mmCIF file of the protein (N, C-alpha, C, O) and its ligand, coordinates in Angstrom:
data_MODEL
# 
_entry.id   MODEL 
# 
loop_
_entity.id 
_entity.type 
_entity.pdbx_number_of_molecules 
1 polymer     1 
2 non-polymer 1 
# 
_entity_poly.entity_id                      1 
_entity_poly.type                           'polypeptide(L)' 
_entity_poly.nstd_linkage                   no 
_entity_poly.nstd_monomer                   no 
_entity_poly.pdbx_seq_one_letter_code       MSKKAPWHSVKQTVYHDDTDCNTGNNIERENLRTGTGGKPKCAECKKLDK 
_entity_poly.pdbx_seq_one_letter_code_can   MSKKAPWHSVKQTVYHDDTDCNTGNNIERENLRTGTGGKPKCAECKKLDK 
_entity_poly.pdbx_strand_id                 A 
# 
loop_
_entity_poly_seq.entity_id 
_entity_poly_seq.num 
_entity_poly_seq.mon_id 
_entity_poly_seq.hetero 
1 1  MET n 
1 2  SER n 
1 3  LYS n 
1 4  LYS n 
1 5  ALA n 
1 6  PRO n 
1 7  TRP n 
1 8  HIS n 
1 9  SER n 
1 10 VAL n 
1 11 LYS n 
1 12 GLN n 
1 13 THR n 
1 14 VAL n 
1 15 TYR n 
1 16 HIS n 
1 17 ASP n 
1 18 ASP n 
1 19 THR n 
1 20 ASP n 
1 21 CYS n 
1 22 ASN n 
1 23 THR n 
1 24 GLY n 
1 25 ASN n 
1 26 ASN n 
1 27 ILE n 
1 28 GLU n 
1 29 ARG n 
1 30 GLU n 
1 31 ASN n 
1 32 LEU n 
1 33 ARG n 
1 34 THR n 
1 35 GLY n 
1 36 THR n 
1 37 GLY n 
1 38 GLY n 
1 39 LYS n 
1 40 PRO n 
1 41 LYS n 
1 42 CYS n 
1 43 ALA n 
1 44 GLU n 
1 45 CYS n 
1 46 LYS n 
1 47 LYS n 
1 48 LEU n 
1 49 ASP n 
1 50 LYS n 
# 
loop_
_struct_asym.id 
_struct_asym.entity_id 
A 1 
B 2 
# 
loop_
_chem_comp.id 
_chem_comp.type 
_chem_comp.mon_nstd_flag 
ALA 'L-peptide linking' y 
ARG 'L-peptide linking' y 
ASN 'L-peptide linking' y 
ASP 'L-peptide linking' y 
CYS 'L-peptide linking' y 
GLN 'L-peptide linking' y 
GLU 'L-peptide linking' y 
GLY 'peptide linking'   y 
HIS 'L-peptide linking' y 
ILE 'L-peptide linking' y 
LEU 'L-peptide linking' y 
LYS 'L-peptide linking' y 
MET 'L-peptide linking' y 
PRO 'L-peptide linking' y 
SER 'L-peptide linking' y 
THR 'L-peptide linking' y 
TRP 'L-peptide linking' y 
TYR 'L-peptide linking' y 
VAL 'L-peptide linking' y 
ZN  non-polymer         . 
# 
_pdbx_entity_nonpoly.entity_id   2 
_pdbx_entity_nonpoly.name        ? 
_pdbx_entity_nonpoly.comp_id     ZN 
# 
_pdbx_nonpoly_scheme.asym_id         B 
_pdbx_nonpoly_scheme.entity_id       2 
_pdbx_nonpoly_scheme.mon_id          ZN 
_pdbx_nonpoly_scheme.ndb_seq_num     1 
_pdbx_nonpoly_scheme.pdb_seq_num     101 
_pdbx_nonpoly_scheme.auth_seq_num    101 
_pdbx_nonpoly_scheme.pdb_mon_id      ZN 
_pdbx_nonpoly_scheme.auth_mon_id     ZN 
_pdbx_nonpoly_scheme.pdb_strand_id   A 
_pdbx_nonpoly_scheme.pdb_ins_code    . 
# 
loop_
_atom_site.group_PDB 
_atom_site.id 
_atom_site.type_symbol 
_atom_site.label_atom_id 
_atom_site.label_alt_id 
_atom_site.label_comp_id 
_atom_site.label_asym_id 
_atom_site.label_entity_id 
_atom_site.label_seq_id 
_atom_site.pdbx_PDB_ins_code 
_atom_site.Cartn_x 
_atom_site.Cartn_y 
_atom_site.Cartn_z 
_atom_site.occupancy 
_atom_site.B_iso_or_equiv 
_atom_site.pdbx_formal_charge 
_atom_site.auth_seq_id 
_atom_site.auth_comp_id 
_atom_site.auth_asym_id 
_atom_site.auth_atom_id 
_atom_site.pdbx_PDB_model_num 
ATOM   1   N  N  . MET A 1 1  ? -12.569 112.397 -9.603  1.00 0.00 ? 1   MET A N  1 
ATOM   2   C  CA . MET A 1 1  ? -13.175 111.063 -9.776  1.00 0.00 ? 1   MET A CA 1 
ATOM   3   C  C  . MET A 1 1  ? -14.650 111.223 -10.113 1.00 0.00 ? 1   MET A C  1 
ATOM   4   O  O  . MET A 1 1  ? -15.326 112.066 -9.524  1.00 0.00 ? 1   MET A O  1 
ATOM   5   N  N  . SER A 1 2  ? -15.149 110.448 -11.029 1.00 0.00 ? 2   SER A N  1 
ATOM   6   C  CA . SER A 1 2  ? -16.538 110.583 -11.450 1.00 0.00 ? 2   SER A CA 1 
ATOM   7   C  C  . SER A 1 2  ? -17.276 109.271 -11.308 1.00 0.00 ? 2   SER A C  1 
ATOM   8   O  O  . SER A 1 2  ? -17.078 108.335 -12.084 1.00 0.00 ? 2   SER A O  1 
ATOM   9   N  N  . LYS A 1 3  ? -18.120 109.221 -10.314 1.00 0.00 ? 3   LYS A N  1 
ATOM   10  C  CA . LYS A 1 3  ? -18.914 108.028 -10.048 1.00 0.00 ? 3   LYS A CA 1 
ATOM   11  C  C  . LYS A 1 3  ? -20.147 108.020 -10.921 1.00 0.00 ? 3   LYS A C  1 
ATOM   12  O  O  . LYS A 1 3  ? -20.706 109.066 -11.251 1.00 0.00 ? 3   LYS A O  1 
ATOM   13  N  N  . LYS A 1 4  ? -20.559 106.822 -11.289 1.00 0.00 ? 4   LYS A N  1 
ATOM   14  C  CA . LYS A 1 4  ? -21.686 106.666 -12.182 1.00 0.00 ? 4   LYS A CA 1 
ATOM   15  C  C  . LYS A 1 4  ? -22.413 105.382 -11.816 1.00 0.00 ? 4   LYS A C  1 
ATOM   16  O  O  . LYS A 1 4  ? -21.865 104.546 -11.097 1.00 0.00 ? 4   LYS A O  1 
ATOM   17  N  N  . ALA A 1 5  ? -23.618 105.216 -12.292 1.00 0.00 ? 5   ALA A N  1 
ATOM   18  C  CA . ALA A 1 5  ? -24.314 103.941 -12.080 1.00 0.00 ? 5   ALA A CA 1 
ATOM   19  C  C  . ALA A 1 5  ? -23.493 102.836 -12.738 1.00 0.00 ? 5   ALA A C  1 
ATOM   20  O  O  . ALA A 1 5  ? -22.909 103.064 -13.797 1.00 0.00 ? 5   ALA A O  1 
ATOM   21  N  N  . PRO A 1 6  ? -23.432 101.662 -12.150 1.00 0.00 ? 6   PRO A N  1 
ATOM   22  C  CA . PRO A 1 6  ? -22.586 100.588 -12.683 1.00 0.00 ? 6   PRO A CA 1 
ATOM   23  C  C  . PRO A 1 6  ? -22.990 100.117 -14.084 1.00 0.00 ? 6   PRO A C  1 
ATOM   24  O  O  . PRO A 1 6  ? -24.165 100.126 -14.453 1.00 0.00 ? 6   PRO A O  1 
ATOM   25  N  N  . TRP A 1 7  ? -21.982 99.710  -14.841 1.00 0.00 ? 7   TRP A N  1 
ATOM   26  C  CA . TRP A 1 7  ? -22.209 99.100  -16.162 1.00 0.00 ? 7   TRP A CA 1 
ATOM   27  C  C  . TRP A 1 7  ? -21.164 98.014  -16.344 1.00 0.00 ? 7   TRP A C  1 
ATOM   28  O  O  . TRP A 1 7  ? -20.176 97.971  -15.610 1.00 0.00 ? 7   TRP A O  1 
ATOM   29  N  N  . HIS A 1 8  ? -21.371 97.141  -17.313 1.00 0.00 ? 8   HIS A N  1 
ATOM   30  C  CA . HIS A 1 8  ? -20.405 96.075  -17.561 1.00 0.00 ? 8   HIS A CA 1 
ATOM   31  C  C  . HIS A 1 8  ? -20.463 95.654  -19.019 1.00 0.00 ? 8   HIS A C  1 
ATOM   32  O  O  . HIS A 1 8  ? -21.346 96.064  -19.772 1.00 0.00 ? 8   HIS A O  1 
ATOM   33  N  N  . SER A 1 9  ? -19.497 94.823  -19.398 1.00 0.00 ? 9   SER A N  1 
ATOM   34  C  CA . SER A 1 9  ? -19.461 94.266  -20.750 1.00 0.00 ? 9   SER A CA 1 
ATOM   35  C  C  . SER A 1 9  ? -19.768 92.788  -20.674 1.00 0.00 ? 9   SER A C  1 
ATOM   36  O  O  . SER A 1 9  ? -19.314 92.108  -19.753 1.00 0.00 ? 9   SER A O  1 
ATOM   37  N  N  . VAL A 1 10 ? -20.525 92.282  -21.618 1.00 0.00 ? 10  VAL A N  1 
ATOM   38  C  CA . VAL A 1 10 ? -20.816 90.846  -21.639 1.00 0.00 ? 10  VAL A CA 1 
ATOM   39  C  C  . VAL A 1 10 ? -19.540 90.048  -21.889 1.00 0.00 ? 10  VAL A C  1 
ATOM   40  O  O  . VAL A 1 10 ? -19.513 88.840  -21.654 1.00 0.00 ? 10  VAL A O  1 
ATOM   41  N  N  . LYS A 1 11 ? -18.474 90.712  -22.365 1.00 0.00 ? 11  LYS A N  1 
ATOM   42  C  CA . LYS A 1 11 ? -17.192 90.062  -22.660 1.00 0.00 ? 11  LYS A CA 1 
ATOM   43  C  C  . LYS A 1 11 ? -16.233 90.082  -21.470 1.00 0.00 ? 11  LYS A C  1 
ATOM   44  O  O  . LYS A 1 11 ? -15.180 89.446  -21.518 1.00 0.00 ? 11  LYS A O  1 
ATOM   45  N  N  . GLN A 1 12 ? -16.588 90.814  -20.390 1.00 0.00 ? 12  GLN A N  1 
ATOM   46  C  CA . GLN A 1 12 ? -15.700 90.930  -19.238 1.00 0.00 ? 12  GLN A CA 1 
ATOM   47  C  C  . GLN A 1 12 ? -16.319 90.299  -18.007 1.00 0.00 ? 12  GLN A C  1 
ATOM   48  O  O  . GLN A 1 12 ? -17.536 90.138  -17.926 1.00 0.00 ? 12  GLN A O  1 
ATOM   49  N  N  . THR A 1 13 ? -15.462 89.938  -17.036 1.00 0.00 ? 13  THR A N  1 
ATOM   50  C  CA . THR A 1 13 ? -15.934 89.276  -15.818 1.00 0.00 ? 13  THR A CA 1 
ATOM   51  C  C  . THR A 1 13 ? -16.079 90.262  -14.664 1.00 0.00 ? 13  THR A C  1 
ATOM   52  O  O  . THR A 1 13 ? -16.265 89.848  -13.519 1.00 0.00 ? 13  THR A O  1 
ATOM   53  N  N  . VAL A 1 14 ? -15.997 91.555  -14.949 1.00 0.00 ? 14  VAL A N  1 
ATOM   54  C  CA . VAL A 1 14 ? -16.092 92.576  -13.906 1.00 0.00 ? 14  VAL A CA 1 
ATOM   55  C  C  . VAL A 1 14 ? -17.058 93.679  -14.346 1.00 0.00 ? 14  VAL A C  1 
ATOM   56  O  O  . VAL A 1 14 ? -17.413 93.777  -15.521 1.00 0.00 ? 14  VAL A O  1 
ATOM   57  N  N  . TYR A 1 15 ? -17.482 94.517  -13.372 1.00 0.00 ? 15  TYR A N  1 
ATOM   58  C  CA . TYR A 1 15 ? -18.287 95.694  -13.739 1.00 0.00 ? 15  TYR A CA 1 
ATOM   59  C  C  . TYR A 1 15 ? -17.500 96.960  -13.437 1.00 0.00 ? 15  TYR A C  1 
ATOM   60  O  O  . TYR A 1 15 ? -16.502 96.920  -12.718 1.00 0.00 ? 15  TYR A O  1 
ATOM   61  N  N  . HIS A 1 16 ? -17.944 98.072  -13.980 1.00 0.00 ? 16  HIS A N  1 
ATOM   62  C  CA . HIS A 1 16 ? -17.279 99.366  -13.803 1.00 0.00 ? 16  HIS A CA 1 
ATOM   63  C  C  . HIS A 1 16 ? -18.266 100.364 -13.225 1.00 0.00 ? 16  HIS A C  1 
ATOM   64  O  O  . HIS A 1 16 ? -19.472 100.253 -13.448 1.00 0.00 ? 16  HIS A O  1 
ATOM   65  N  N  . ASP A 1 17 ? -17.748 101.355 -12.471 1.00 0.00 ? 17  ASP A N  1 
ATOM   66  C  CA . ASP A 1 17 ? -18.634 102.405 -11.956 1.00 0.00 ? 17  ASP A CA 1 
ATOM   67  C  C  . ASP A 1 17 ? -17.925 103.756 -11.898 1.00 0.00 ? 17  ASP A C  1 
ATOM   68  O  O  . ASP A 1 17 ? -18.366 104.663 -11.193 1.00 0.00 ? 17  ASP A O  1 
ATOM   69  N  N  . ASP A 1 18 ? -16.823 103.887 -12.643 1.00 0.00 ? 18  ASP A N  1 
ATOM   70  C  CA . ASP A 1 18 ? -16.108 105.154 -12.660 1.00 0.00 ? 18  ASP A CA 1 
ATOM   71  C  C  . ASP A 1 18 ? -15.841 105.563 -14.101 1.00 0.00 ? 18  ASP A C  1 
ATOM   72  O  O  . ASP A 1 18 ? -15.282 104.789 -14.879 1.00 0.00 ? 18  ASP A O  1 
ATOM   73  N  N  . THR A 1 19 ? -16.244 106.786 -14.456 1.00 0.00 ? 19  THR A N  1 
ATOM   74  C  CA . THR A 1 19 ? -16.123 107.219 -15.853 1.00 0.00 ? 19  THR A CA 1 
ATOM   75  C  C  . THR A 1 19 ? -14.676 107.471 -16.263 1.00 0.00 ? 19  THR A C  1 
ATOM   76  O  O  . THR A 1 19 ? -14.400 107.687 -17.443 1.00 0.00 ? 19  THR A O  1 
ATOM   77  N  N  . ASP A 1 20 ? -13.737 107.447 -15.295 1.00 0.00 ? 20  ASP A N  1 
ATOM   78  C  CA . ASP A 1 20 ? -12.324 107.600 -15.641 1.00 0.00 ? 20  ASP A CA 1 
ATOM   79  C  C  . ASP A 1 20 ? -11.643 106.266 -15.926 1.00 0.00 ? 20  ASP A C  1 
ATOM   80  O  O  . ASP A 1 20 ? -10.452 106.243 -16.234 1.00 0.00 ? 20  ASP A O  1 
ATOM   81  N  N  . CYS A 1 21 ? -12.366 105.167 -15.832 1.00 0.00 ? 21  CYS A N  1 
ATOM   82  C  CA . CYS A 1 21 ? -11.783 103.847 -16.071 1.00 0.00 ? 21  CYS A CA 1 
ATOM   83  C  C  . CYS A 1 21 ? -11.619 103.597 -17.570 1.00 0.00 ? 21  CYS A C  1 
ATOM   84  O  O  . CYS A 1 21 ? -12.598 103.604 -18.315 1.00 0.00 ? 21  CYS A O  1 
ATOM   85  N  N  . ASN A 1 22 ? -10.373 103.375 -18.009 1.00 0.00 ? 22  ASN A N  1 
ATOM   86  C  CA . ASN A 1 22 ? -10.107 103.153 -19.432 1.00 0.00 ? 22  ASN A CA 1 
ATOM   87  C  C  . ASN A 1 22 ? -10.791 101.897 -19.954 1.00 0.00 ? 22  ASN A C  1 
ATOM   88  O  O  . ASN A 1 22 ? -11.393 101.897 -21.028 1.00 0.00 ? 22  ASN A O  1 
ATOM   89  N  N  . THR A 1 23 ? -10.687 100.825 -19.169 1.00 0.00 ? 23  THR A N  1 
ATOM   90  C  CA . THR A 1 23 ? -11.307 99.565  -19.591 1.00 0.00 ? 23  THR A CA 1 
ATOM   91  C  C  . THR A 1 23 ? -12.821 99.736  -19.741 1.00 0.00 ? 23  THR A C  1 
ATOM   92  O  O  . THR A 1 23 ? -13.429 99.258  -20.698 1.00 0.00 ? 23  THR A O  1 
ATOM   93  N  N  . GLY A 1 24 ? -13.407 100.432 -18.763 1.00 0.00 ? 24  GLY A N  1 
ATOM   94  C  CA . GLY A 1 24 ? -14.851 100.651 -18.796 1.00 0.00 ? 24  GLY A CA 1 
ATOM   95  C  C  . GLY A 1 24 ? -15.265 101.518 -19.968 1.00 0.00 ? 24  GLY A C  1 
ATOM   96  O  O  . GLY A 1 24 ? -16.338 101.332 -20.542 1.00 0.00 ? 24  GLY A O  1 
ATOM   97  N  N  . ASN A 1 25 ? -14.405 102.470 -20.322 1.00 0.00 ? 25  ASN A N  1 
ATOM   98  C  CA . ASN A 1 25 ? -14.719 103.389 -21.419 1.00 0.00 ? 25  ASN A CA 1 
ATOM   99  C  C  . ASN A 1 25 ? -14.541 102.756 -22.789 1.00 0.00 ? 25  ASN A C  1 
ATOM   100 O  O  . ASN A 1 25 ? -15.099 103.234 -23.777 1.00 0.00 ? 25  ASN A O  1 
ATOM   101 N  N  . ASN A 1 26 ? -13.758 101.672 -22.851 1.00 0.00 ? 26  ASN A N  1 
ATOM   102 C  CA . ASN A 1 26 ? -13.442 101.062 -24.141 1.00 0.00 ? 26  ASN A CA 1 
ATOM   103 C  C  . ASN A 1 26 ? -14.380 99.923  -24.524 1.00 0.00 ? 26  ASN A C  1 
ATOM   104 O  O  . ASN A 1 26 ? -14.144 99.228  -25.512 1.00 0.00 ? 26  ASN A O  1 
ATOM   105 N  N  . ILE A 1 27 ? -15.429 99.733  -23.755 1.00 0.00 ? 27  ILE A N  1 
ATOM   106 C  CA . ILE A 1 27 ? -16.378 98.656  -24.059 1.00 0.00 ? 27  ILE A CA 1 
ATOM   107 C  C  . ILE A 1 27 ? -17.143 98.998  -25.340 1.00 0.00 ? 27  ILE A C  1 
ATOM   108 O  O  . ILE A 1 27 ? -17.667 100.103 -25.487 1.00 0.00 ? 27  ILE A O  1 
ATOM   109 N  N  . GLU A 1 28 ? -17.198 98.044  -26.253 1.00 0.00 ? 28  GLU A N  1 
ATOM   110 C  CA . GLU A 1 28 ? -17.935 98.263  -27.496 1.00 0.00 ? 28  GLU A CA 1 
ATOM   111 C  C  . GLU A 1 28 ? -19.422 98.359  -27.181 1.00 0.00 ? 28  GLU A C  1 
ATOM   112 O  O  . GLU A 1 28 ? -19.926 97.663  -26.299 1.00 0.00 ? 28  GLU A O  1 
ATOM   113 N  N  . ARG A 1 29 ? -20.114 99.217  -27.903 1.00 0.00 ? 29  ARG A N  1 
ATOM   114 C  CA . ARG A 1 29 ? -21.507 99.494  -27.629 1.00 0.00 ? 29  ARG A CA 1 
ATOM   115 C  C  . ARG A 1 29 ? -22.371 98.221  -27.617 1.00 0.00 ? 29  ARG A C  1 
ATOM   116 O  O  . ARG A 1 29 ? -23.291 98.102  -26.808 1.00 0.00 ? 29  ARG A O  1 
ATOM   117 N  N  . GLU A 1 30 ? -22.075 97.282  -28.509 1.00 0.00 ? 30  GLU A N  1 
ATOM   118 C  CA . GLU A 1 30 ? -22.921 96.081  -28.576 1.00 0.00 ? 30  GLU A CA 1 
ATOM   119 C  C  . GLU A 1 30 ? -22.712 95.151  -27.383 1.00 0.00 ? 30  GLU A C  1 
ATOM   120 O  O  . GLU A 1 30 ? -23.549 94.288  -27.119 1.00 0.00 ? 30  GLU A O  1 
ATOM   121 N  N  . ASN A 1 31 ? -21.595 95.320  -26.656 1.00 0.00 ? 31  ASN A N  1 
ATOM   122 C  CA . ASN A 1 31 ? -21.326 94.475  -25.493 1.00 0.00 ? 31  ASN A CA 1 
ATOM   123 C  C  . ASN A 1 31 ? -21.699 95.151  -24.183 1.00 0.00 ? 31  ASN A C  1 
ATOM   124 O  O  . ASN A 1 31 ? -21.617 94.540  -23.117 1.00 0.00 ? 31  ASN A O  1 
ATOM   125 N  N  . LEU A 1 32 ? -22.104 96.401  -24.263 1.00 0.00 ? 32  LEU A N  1 
ATOM   126 C  CA . LEU A 1 32 ? -22.378 97.212  -23.077 1.00 0.00 ? 32  LEU A CA 1 
ATOM   127 C  C  . LEU A 1 32 ? -23.741 96.882  -22.470 1.00 0.00 ? 32  LEU A C  1 
ATOM   128 O  O  . LEU A 1 32 ? -24.751 96.803  -23.168 1.00 0.00 ? 32  LEU A O  1 
ATOM   129 N  N  . ARG A 1 33 ? -23.739 96.691  -21.130 1.00 0.00 ? 33  ARG A N  1 
ATOM   130 C  CA . ARG A 1 33 ? -24.988 96.458  -20.398 1.00 0.00 ? 33  ARG A CA 1 
ATOM   131 C  C  . ARG A 1 33 ? -24.968 97.311  -19.139 1.00 0.00 ? 33  ARG A C  1 
ATOM   132 O  O  . ARG A 1 33 ? -23.898 97.596  -18.602 1.00 0.00 ? 33  ARG A O  1 
ATOM   133 N  N  . THR A 1 34 ? -26.137 97.720  -18.662 1.00 0.00 ? 34  THR A N  1 
ATOM   134 C  CA . THR A 1 34 ? -26.190 98.453  -17.404 1.00 0.00 ? 34  THR A CA 1 
ATOM   135 C  C  . THR A 1 34 ? -26.254 97.477  -16.236 1.00 0.00 ? 34  THR A C  1 
ATOM   136 O  O  . THR A 1 34 ? -26.636 96.318  -16.398 1.00 0.00 ? 34  THR A O  1 
ATOM   137 N  N  . GLY A 1 35 ? -25.871 97.969  -15.042 1.00 0.00 ? 35  GLY A N  1 
ATOM   138 C  CA . GLY A 1 35 ? -25.879 97.136  -13.844 1.00 0.00 ? 35  GLY A CA 1 
ATOM   139 C  C  . GLY A 1 35 ? -24.558 96.416  -13.661 1.00 0.00 ? 35  GLY A C  1 
ATOM   140 O  O  . GLY A 1 35 ? -23.651 96.530  -14.486 1.00 0.00 ? 35  GLY A O  1 
ATOM   141 N  N  . THR A 1 36 ? -24.461 95.671  -12.565 1.00 0.00 ? 36  THR A N  1 
ATOM   142 C  CA . THR A 1 36 ? -23.206 94.992  -12.242 1.00 0.00 ? 36  THR A CA 1 
ATOM   143 C  C  . THR A 1 36 ? -23.109 93.636  -12.907 1.00 0.00 ? 36  THR A C  1 
ATOM   144 O  O  . THR A 1 36 ? -22.014 93.081  -13.001 1.00 0.00 ? 36  THR A O  1 
ATOM   145 N  N  . GLY A 1 37 ? -24.213 93.087  -13.371 1.00 0.00 ? 37  GLY A N  1 
ATOM   146 C  CA . GLY A 1 37 ? -24.197 91.755  -13.954 1.00 0.00 ? 37  GLY A CA 1 
ATOM   147 C  C  . GLY A 1 37 ? -23.848 90.683  -12.932 1.00 0.00 ? 37  GLY A C  1 
ATOM   148 O  O  . GLY A 1 37 ? -23.523 89.554  -13.298 1.00 0.00 ? 37  GLY A O  1 
ATOM   149 N  N  . GLY A 1 38 ? -23.915 91.034  -11.646 1.00 0.00 ? 38  GLY A N  1 
ATOM   150 C  CA . GLY A 1 38 ? -23.553 90.085  -10.587 1.00 0.00 ? 38  GLY A CA 1 
ATOM   151 C  C  . GLY A 1 38 ? -22.068 89.810  -10.531 1.00 0.00 ? 38  GLY A C  1 
ATOM   152 O  O  . GLY A 1 38 ? -21.638 88.819  -9.941  1.00 0.00 ? 38  GLY A O  1 
ATOM   153 N  N  . LYS A 1 39 ? -21.269 90.692  -11.152 1.00 0.00 ? 39  LYS A N  1 
ATOM   154 C  CA . LYS A 1 39 ? -19.814 90.517  -11.231 1.00 0.00 ? 39  LYS A CA 1 
ATOM   155 C  C  . LYS A 1 39 ? -19.096 91.380  -10.198 1.00 0.00 ? 39  LYS A C  1 
ATOM   156 O  O  . LYS A 1 39 ? -19.662 92.353  -9.698  1.00 0.00 ? 39  LYS A O  1 
ATOM   157 N  N  . PRO A 1 40 ? -17.846 91.027  -9.874  1.00 0.00 ? 40  PRO A N  1 
ATOM   158 C  CA . PRO A 1 40 ? -17.067 91.878  -8.965  1.00 0.00 ? 40  PRO A CA 1 
ATOM   159 C  C  . PRO A 1 40 ? -16.632 93.164  -9.654  1.00 0.00 ? 40  PRO A C  1 
ATOM   160 O  O  . PRO A 1 40 ? -16.620 93.245  -10.882 1.00 0.00 ? 40  PRO A O  1 
ATOM   161 N  N  . LYS A 1 41 ? -16.278 94.157  -8.866  1.00 0.00 ? 41  LYS A N  1 
ATOM   162 C  CA . LYS A 1 41 ? -15.856 95.444  -9.414  1.00 0.00 ? 41  LYS A CA 1 
ATOM   163 C  C  . LYS A 1 41 ? -14.466 95.349  -10.031 1.00 0.00 ? 41  LYS A C  1 
ATOM   164 O  O  . LYS A 1 41 ? -13.586 94.662  -9.513  1.00 0.00 ? 41  LYS A O  1 
ATOM   165 N  N  . CYS A 1 42 ? -14.285 96.044  -11.135 1.00 0.00 ? 42  CYS A N  1 
ATOM   166 C  CA . CYS A 1 42 ? -13.006 96.063  -11.851 1.00 0.00 ? 42  CYS A CA 1 
ATOM   167 C  C  . CYS A 1 42 ? -11.895 96.664  -10.988 1.00 0.00 ? 42  CYS A C  1 
ATOM   168 O  O  . CYS A 1 42 ? -12.144 97.587  -10.213 1.00 0.00 ? 42  CYS A O  1 
ATOM   169 N  N  . ALA A 1 43 ? -10.675 96.146  -11.119 1.00 0.00 ? 43  ALA A N  1 
ATOM   170 C  CA . ALA A 1 43 ? -9.543  96.582  -10.295 1.00 0.00 ? 43  ALA A CA 1 
ATOM   171 C  C  . ALA A 1 43 ? -9.223  98.050  -10.535 1.00 0.00 ? 43  ALA A C  1 
ATOM   172 O  O  . ALA A 1 43 ? -8.870  98.765  -9.597  1.00 0.00 ? 43  ALA A O  1 
ATOM   173 N  N  . GLU A 1 44 ? -9.340  98.508  -11.773 1.00 0.00 ? 44  GLU A N  1 
ATOM   174 C  CA . GLU A 1 44 ? -9.032  99.903  -12.088 1.00 0.00 ? 44  GLU A CA 1 
ATOM   175 C  C  . GLU A 1 44 ? -10.053 100.843 -11.432 1.00 0.00 ? 44  GLU A C  1 
ATOM   176 O  O  . GLU A 1 44 ? -9.677  101.890 -10.904 1.00 0.00 ? 44  GLU A O  1 
ATOM   177 N  N  . CYS A 1 45 ? -11.324 100.480 -11.461 1.00 0.00 ? 45  CYS A N  1 
ATOM   178 C  CA . CYS A 1 45 ? -12.354 101.284 -10.801 1.00 0.00 ? 45  CYS A CA 1 
ATOM   179 C  C  . CYS A 1 45 ? -12.109 101.316 -9.305  1.00 0.00 ? 45  CYS A C  1 
ATOM   180 O  O  . CYS A 1 45 ? -12.315 102.350 -8.669  1.00 0.00 ? 45  CYS A O  1 
ATOM   181 N  N  . LYS A 1 46 ? -11.671 100.193 -8.724  1.00 0.00 ? 46  LYS A N  1 
ATOM   182 C  CA . LYS A 1 46 ? -11.369 100.146 -7.295  1.00 0.00 ? 46  LYS A CA 1 
ATOM   183 C  C  . LYS A 1 46 ? -10.251 101.116 -6.963  1.00 0.00 ? 46  LYS A C  1 
ATOM   184 O  O  . LYS A 1 46 ? -10.314 101.830 -5.962  1.00 0.00 ? 46  LYS A O  1 
ATOM   185 N  N  . LYS A 1 47 ? -9.228  101.140 -7.806  1.00 0.00 ? 47  LYS A N  1 
ATOM   186 C  CA . LYS A 1 47 ? -8.099  102.045 -7.600  1.00 0.00 ? 47  LYS A CA 1 
ATOM   187 C  C  . LYS A 1 47 ? -8.563  103.498 -7.685  1.00 0.00 ? 47  LYS A C  1 
ATOM   188 O  O  . LYS A 1 47 ? -8.103  104.339 -6.913  1.00 0.00 ? 47  LYS A O  1 
ATOM   189 N  N  . LEU A 1 48 ? -9.465  103.800 -8.613  1.00 0.00 ? 48  LEU A N  1 
ATOM   190 C  CA . LEU A 1 48 ? -9.965  105.163 -8.800  1.00 0.00 ? 48  LEU A CA 1 
ATOM   191 C  C  . LEU A 1 48 ? -10.833 105.603 -7.626  1.00 0.00 ? 48  LEU A C  1 
ATOM   192 O  O  . LEU A 1 48 ? -11.066 106.797 -7.438  1.00 0.00 ? 48  LEU A O  1 
ATOM   193 N  N  . ASP A 1 49 ? -11.313 104.638 -6.832  1.00 0.00 ? 49  ASP A N  1 
ATOM   194 C  CA . ASP A 1 49 ? -12.114 104.941 -5.653  1.00 0.00 ? 49  ASP A CA 1 
ATOM   195 C  C  . ASP A 1 49 ? -11.339 105.728 -4.619  1.00 0.00 ? 49  ASP A C  1 
ATOM   196 O  O  . ASP A 1 49 ? -11.909 106.516 -3.864  1.00 0.00 ? 49  ASP A O  1 
ATOM   197 N  N  . LYS A 1 50 ? -10.018 105.506 -4.588  1.00 0.00 ? 50  LYS A N  1 
ATOM   198 C  CA . LYS A 1 50 ? -9.232  106.016 -3.465  1.00 0.00 ? 50  LYS A CA 1 
ATOM   199 C  C  . LYS A 1 50 ? -8.732  107.440 -3.709  1.00 0.00 ? 50  LYS A C  1 
ATOM   200 O  O  . LYS A 1 50 ? -8.054  108.011 -2.855  1.00 0.00 ? 50  LYS A O  1 
HETATM 201 ZN ZN . ZN  B 2 .  ? -13.357 99.734  -14.438 1.00 0.00 2 101 ZN  A ZN 1 
# 
């Protein structure tokens, strides 16, 4: 598992913090922002936590 500083997409309602998350990895560069954006953590990243 690879933890990273949180990032999110302006097109999504969640943030990501795991580099193994497919959804997090597929964010288009123009939609990518650093930080949580005040959003809840993505379900896939939560699963990768365990
Ligand atoms: Zn994620």
